[in-house]
TIFISE-241373 format. One line per field, with one value per residue (C-alpha): residue number from 1; x negated, y negated, z. Coordinates in nm, 3 decimals, always signed. Last residue first. Layout:
<atoms>
pos <- (NUM,...) .
xx <- (X,...) .
yy <- (Y,...) .
zz <- (Z,...) .
</atoms>
This chain:
<atoms>
pos <- (361,360,359,358,357,356,355,354,353,352,351,350,349,348,347,346,345,344,343,342,341,340,339,338,337,336,335,334,333,332,331,330,329,328,327,326,325,324,323,322,321,320,319,318,317,316,315,314,313,312,311,310,309,308,307,306,305,304,303,302,301,300,299,298,297,296,295,294,293,292,291,290,289,288,287,286,285,284,283,282,281,280,279,278,277,276,275,274,273,272,271,270,269,268,267,266,265,264,263,262,261,260,259,258,257,256,255,254,253,252,251,250,249,248,247,246,245,244,243,242,241,240,239,238,237,236,235,234,233,232,231,230,229,228,227,226,225,224,223,222,221,220,219,218,217,216,215,214,213,212,211,210,209,208,207,206,205,204,203,202,201,200,199,198,197,196,195,194,193,192,191,190,189,188,187,186,185,184,183,182,181,180,179,178,177,176,175,174,173,172,171,170,169,168,167,166,165,164,163,162,161,160,159,158,157,156,155,154,153,152,151,150,149,148,147,146,145,144,143,142,141,140,139,138,137,136,135,134,133,132,131,130,129,128,127,126,125,124,123,122,121,120,119,118,117,116,115,114,113,112,111,110,109,108,107,106,105,104,103,102,101,100,99,98,97,96,95,94,93,92,91,90,89,88,87,86,85,84,83,82,81,80,79,78,77,76,75,74,73,72,71,70,69,68,67,66,65,64,63,62,61,60,59,58,57,56,55,54,53,52,51,50,49,48,47,46,45,44,43,42,41,40,39,38,37,36,35,34,33,32,31,30,29,28,27,26,25,24,23,22,21,20,19,18,17,16,15,14,13,12,11,10,9,8,7,6,5,4,3,2,1) .
xx <- (-0.560,-0.873,-1.160,-1.009,-1.003,-0.787,-0.857,-0.575,-0.638,-0.347,-0.229,-0.327,-0.688,-0.945,-0.999,-1.386,-1.400,-1.165,-1.400,-1.677,-1.494,-1.380,-1.767,-1.849,-1.552,-1.650,-1.645,-1.298,-1.169,-0.971,-0.588,-0.417,-0.104,+0.181,+0.416,+0.756,+1.071,+1.323,+1.576,+1.641,+1.288,+1.129,+1.395,+1.310,+0.942,+1.005,+1.206,+0.921,+0.680,+0.901,+0.916,+0.534,+0.503,+0.399,+0.092,+0.023,+0.263,+0.205,+0.418,+0.502,+0.838,+1.038,+1.278,+1.317,+1.133,+0.940,+0.752,+0.605,+0.599,+0.317,+0.090,-0.107,-0.465,-0.584,-0.629,-0.963,-1.250,-1.259,-0.909,-0.641,-0.323,-0.006,+0.101,+0.474,+0.639,+0.990,+1.295,+1.507,+1.592,+1.481,+1.124,+0.935,+0.773,+0.597,+0.427,+0.310,+0.147,-0.023,-0.205,-0.428,-0.790,-0.877,-0.791,-0.668,-0.338,-0.034,+0.181,+0.527,+0.777,+1.141,+1.428,+1.331,+1.438,+1.381,+1.141,+1.100,+1.062,+0.867,+0.615,+0.583,+0.512,+0.161,+0.248,-0.071,-0.268,+0.052,+0.194,+0.559,+0.752,+1.128,+1.348,+1.069,+1.134,+0.804,+0.865,+0.893,+0.566,+0.386,+0.482,+0.379,+0.037,-0.180,+0.065,-0.196,-0.227,+0.038,+0.386,+0.651,+1.018,+1.282,+1.635,+1.938,+1.739,+1.858,+1.606,+1.473,+1.412,+1.207,+1.042,+0.910,+0.806,+0.619,+0.475,+0.319,+0.186,-0.018,-0.216,-0.223,+0.043,-0.024,+0.255,+0.581,+0.908,+1.231,+1.586,+1.824,+2.207,+2.154,+1.824,+1.500,+1.604,+1.278,+1.208,+1.281,+1.047,+0.788,+0.748,+0.782,+0.473,+0.216,+0.417,+0.327,-0.041,-0.092,+0.088,+0.246,-0.102,-0.069,+0.292,+0.292,-0.006,+0.154,+0.491,+0.799,+1.106,+1.009,+0.965,+0.593,+0.565,+0.392,+0.080,+0.066,+0.180,-0.013,-0.360,-0.576,-0.861,-0.946,-1.070,-1.258,-1.346,-1.271,-1.002,-1.106,-1.343,-1.243,-1.529,-1.588,-1.652,-1.409,-1.153,-1.150,-1.359,-1.250,-1.412,-1.156,-0.787,-0.785,-0.758,-0.527,-0.539,-0.431,-0.276,-0.048,+0.076,+0.092,+0.263,+0.578,+0.837,+0.968,+0.780,+0.458,+0.473,+0.584,+0.318,+0.451,+0.557,+0.216,+0.168,-0.189,-0.217,-0.377,-0.454,-0.337,-0.402,-0.185,-0.141,+0.003,+0.161,+0.247,+0.309,+0.102,+0.039,+0.331,+0.440,+0.742,+0.704,+0.448,+0.153,+0.113,-0.008,-0.236,-0.192,-0.478,-0.439,-0.201,-0.218,-0.289,-0.202,-0.439,-0.396,-0.654,-0.978,-1.324,-1.602,-1.830,-2.190,-2.193,-1.951,-1.857,-1.957,-1.655,-1.411,-1.640,-1.874,-1.927,-1.770,-1.489,-1.375,-1.403,-1.195,-0.940,-0.866,-0.718,-0.821,-0.553,-0.640,-0.533,-0.584,-0.734,-0.707,-0.559,-0.660,-0.369,-0.428,-0.207,-0.399,-0.723,-1.027,-1.315,-1.320,-1.499,-1.870,-2.021,-2.120,-2.268,-2.179,-2.344,-2.184,-2.406,-2.150,-2.206,-1.966,-2.234,-2.470,-2.313,-2.462,-2.438,-2.093,-2.037,-1.838,-1.718,-1.787,-1.606,-1.663,-1.408,-1.371,-1.424,-1.071,-0.931,-0.737) .
yy <- (+1.864,+1.780,+1.999,+2.023,+1.651,+1.645,+1.397,+1.316,+1.285,+1.115,+1.170,+1.396,+1.299,+1.343,+0.978,+1.006,+0.761,+0.993,+1.293,+1.074,+0.984,+1.357,+1.464,+1.213,+1.307,+1.681,+1.702,+1.533,+1.846,+1.741,+1.796,+1.736,+1.522,+1.444,+1.252,+1.393,+1.186,+1.380,+1.105,+1.069,+1.118,+0.906,+0.631,+0.634,+0.608,+0.302,+0.126,+0.196,+0.054,-0.254,-0.309,-0.286,-0.540,-0.458,-0.402,-0.718,-0.831,-1.050,-1.263,-1.349,-1.483,-1.479,-1.753,-1.593,-1.825,-2.023,-1.722,-1.580,-1.941,-2.008,-1.792,-1.543,-1.483,-1.154,-1.061,-1.155,-0.906,-0.674,-0.591,-0.558,-0.354,-0.492,-0.731,-0.802,-0.889,-1.041,-1.053,-1.370,-1.278,-0.920,-0.813,-0.600,-0.912,-0.984,-0.635,-0.753,-1.067,-0.873,-0.618,-0.479,-0.556,-0.698,-0.346,-0.278,-0.112,-0.093,-0.321,-0.343,-0.430,-0.566,-0.624,-0.400,-0.354,-0.684,-0.553,-0.167,-0.104,-0.427,-0.366,+0.008,-0.042,+0.093,+0.403,+0.574,+0.311,+0.192,+0.521,+0.431,+0.689,+0.688,+0.847,+0.855,+1.044,+1.209,+1.514,+1.262,+1.106,+1.431,+1.533,+1.203,+1.204,+1.264,+1.036,+0.761,+0.394,+0.428,+0.285,+0.491,+0.360,+0.410,+0.355,+0.291,+0.227,+0.433,+0.347,+0.699,+0.653,+0.334,+0.509,+0.808,+0.606,+0.344,+0.620,+0.775,+0.435,+0.378,+0.694,+0.698,+0.635,+0.285,+0.025,+0.104,-0.039,-0.070,-0.101,-0.240,-0.195,+0.041,-0.012,-0.225,-0.565,-0.766,-0.718,-0.321,-0.280,-0.533,-0.348,+0.013,-0.033,-0.129,+0.068,+0.396,+0.333,+0.182,+0.385,+0.617,+0.807,+0.922,+1.012,+1.313,+1.488,+1.398,+1.562,+1.334,+1.477,+1.391,+1.037,+0.894,+0.636,+0.332,+0.153,-0.208,-0.384,-0.135,-0.308,-0.024,+0.208,+0.501,+0.830,+1.113,+0.921,+0.854,+0.678,+0.310,+0.083,-0.265,-0.484,-0.691,-1.060,-1.154,-1.284,-0.946,-0.885,-0.670,-0.411,-0.143,-0.172,-0.505,-0.832,-1.126,-1.397,-1.724,-1.691,-1.405,-1.259,-0.895,-1.031,-1.109,-1.047,-1.426,-1.528,-1.375,-1.567,-1.902,-1.892,-2.098,-1.805,-1.665,-1.306,-1.382,-1.070,-0.736,-0.391,-0.401,-0.136,+0.147,+0.289,+0.607,+0.789,+1.120,+1.069,+1.245,+0.943,+0.722,+0.459,+0.248,+0.008,-0.217,-0.149,-0.359,-0.069,+0.030,+0.384,+0.637,+0.957,+0.870,+1.152,+1.130,+0.969,+0.716,+0.554,+0.286,+0.476,+0.303,+0.317,+0.010,-0.080,-0.309,-0.611,-0.567,-0.851,-0.932,-0.738,-0.468,-0.440,-0.072,+0.071,-0.172,-0.114,+0.252,+0.239,-0.005,+0.289,+0.474,+0.803,+0.925,+0.999,+1.296,+1.418,+1.111,+1.093,+0.751,+0.491,+0.237,-0.122,-0.399,-0.322,-0.448,-0.237,-0.422,-0.279,+0.039,+0.094,+0.336,+0.700,+0.850,+1.056,+0.897,+0.784,+0.855,+0.991,+0.738,+0.496,+0.465,+0.313,-0.042,-0.017,+0.145,+0.312,+0.511,+0.846,+0.876,+0.855,+0.726,+0.955,+1.131,+1.234,+0.880,+0.763,+1.072,+1.342) .
zz <- (+2.567,+2.759,+2.628,+2.287,+2.254,+1.943,+1.674,+1.437,+1.051,+0.877,+0.512,+0.366,+0.460,+0.181,+0.103,+0.082,+0.403,+0.585,+0.516,+0.650,+0.964,+1.020,+0.985,+1.263,+1.465,+1.489,+1.870,+1.868,+1.675,+1.375,+1.350,+1.034,+0.995,+0.757,+0.970,+1.059,+1.124,+1.335,+1.296,+1.660,+1.766,+1.510,+1.549,+1.945,+1.847,+1.626,+1.905,+2.155,+1.914,+1.855,+2.224,+2.244,+1.983,+1.626,+1.385,+1.166,+0.892,+0.587,+0.362,+0.005,-0.094,-0.419,-0.509,-0.855,-1.089,-0.819,-0.678,-0.993,-1.123,-0.866,-1.085,-0.910,-0.757,-0.640,-0.275,-0.106,+0.006,+0.304,+0.227,+0.480,+0.392,+0.543,+0.265,+0.239,-0.095,-0.065,-0.295,-0.320,-0.677,-0.761,-0.707,-0.971,-1.122,-0.788,-0.835,-1.180,-1.046,-0.768,-0.997,-0.721,-0.792,-0.437,-0.300,+0.049,-0.037,+0.203,+0.008,+0.136,-0.127,-0.079,-0.276,-0.571,-0.946,-1.092,-1.358,-1.343,-1.730,-1.774,-1.516,-1.584,-1.956,-1.955,-1.754,-1.656,-1.461,-1.272,-1.168,-1.058,-0.858,-0.795,-0.525,-0.269,+0.067,+0.164,-0.061,-0.364,-0.255,-0.221,-0.566,-0.693,-0.538,-0.849,-1.062,-1.077,-0.955,-0.701,-0.638,-0.437,-0.487,-0.214,-0.295,-0.079,+0.223,+0.523,+0.783,+0.779,+0.404,+0.453,+0.751,+0.563,+0.247,+0.449,+0.675,+0.355,+0.263,+0.575,+0.563,+0.164,-0.110,-0.192,-0.278,-0.112,-0.290,-0.109,-0.259,-0.001,+0.049,+0.359,+0.524,+0.496,+0.616,+0.645,+1.017,+0.995,+0.699,+0.825,+1.164,+1.025,+0.822,+1.081,+1.346,+1.168,+1.109,+1.465,+1.721,+1.457,+1.437,+1.783,+1.816,+1.573,+1.743,+2.094,+1.980,+1.970,+2.145,+2.489,+2.408,+2.458,+2.734,+2.595,+2.740,+2.618,+2.941,+3.122,+3.061,+2.916,+3.024,+2.811,+2.888,+2.713,+2.399,+2.039,+2.202,+2.201,+2.410,+2.531,+2.676,+2.987,+2.957,+3.244,+2.994,+2.805,+2.508,+2.202,+1.993,+2.090,+2.185,+2.055,+2.282,+2.198,+2.470,+2.320,+1.964,+2.059,+1.715,+1.856,+2.168,+1.954,+2.234,+2.219,+2.528,+2.398,+2.085,+2.229,+2.497,+2.788,+3.004,+2.969,+2.851,+2.731,+2.509,+2.578,+2.464,+2.098,+1.824,+1.982,+2.324,+2.432,+2.722,+2.869,+3.236,+3.486,+3.724,+3.693,+3.434,+3.522,+3.242,+3.429,+3.643,+3.968,+4.188,+3.914,+3.760,+3.737,+3.543,+3.283,+3.027,+2.667,+2.336,+2.163,+1.811,+1.867,+1.797,+1.800,+2.048,+1.993,+2.092,+1.900,+1.885,+1.513,+1.267,+1.049,+0.828,+0.721,+1.017,+0.926,+1.230,+1.228,+0.866,+0.949,+1.258,+1.074,+0.831,+1.127,+1.273,+1.522,+1.880,+2.082,+2.443,+2.602,+2.989,+3.022,+3.282,+3.347,+3.434,+3.617,+3.939,+3.752,+3.681,+3.483,+3.128,+3.080,+3.130,+2.882,+2.826,+2.528,+2.211,+1.910,+1.584,+1.283,+1.025,+0.769,+0.950,+1.239,+0.976,+1.066,+1.405,+1.746,+1.695,+2.006,+2.014,+2.376,+2.742,+3.045,+3.347,+3.556,+3.932,+4.076,+4.081,+4.230,+4.041) .
</atoms>
């Protein structure tokens, strides 16, 4: 395929009402081509909660017009002469939530392989602006242009449908689990059994945690949680003694919920001495307050985690291939993206919607 055989077009959010099923299909100008870039023919794109937050300007004002979607898997159709990672035209590749960092030798984060925390040149896969002023557009589209450093080859043993939602949703929970020692000898809790939380259960089990506890408001998803790998289930709205019965039972909690009403103080009570509570869900509001003694009495730490580096994404996909981890996905046609977004907003996904570009895949 030549450089001029394809057009960049996708589902465009024009204002906050786009989250109400009002995205419009139209063409756009991608980022300025550089020889370090890769053009990807989009076959699959997961729907992430971030897409909804961005479409409605939930976290901050969105730079409309915007094409969302940062769980992209497809075919490399144009590869720059200075592209990294050995990518060739025809390779099956993907990209997650990050498209660029500064990559300067004097950047502490980039030099240490923590590109996802780069303070100098972070550009998201969509709703971002590059140094020359051109914009990043995501995967609810036919094609995406991305700097090659953040383009990942997909292992042969991982299907495109499975790989797509792992590139943001999966890595968002894999990264803090791995970094904070989830594995043999550890007891892990996952708060929230949704798109992120279901990955948390899958990866905590795949990493070999001694015990995995699913924590949700009700028992509606208990059966699913046990199938996903949970050994124990806590329904916080139904079991009035849950915080007492399960006190000091966990070494690590990863919270995927985005509610400002979560019972944070009680969650901290579930931790053992020197336990850690890591927040990955990103509310549009603040998280609840808590007493300092919740930390002091047991040496507990609270932290956060955001996506993961390209190296960590590759490590995660290797684990997925070797351990045969299977996300719970449902394919939705790209042409019906507006309805899929509405269904996602209503909480109907079990547990990740993946858009398939039927004209391309």
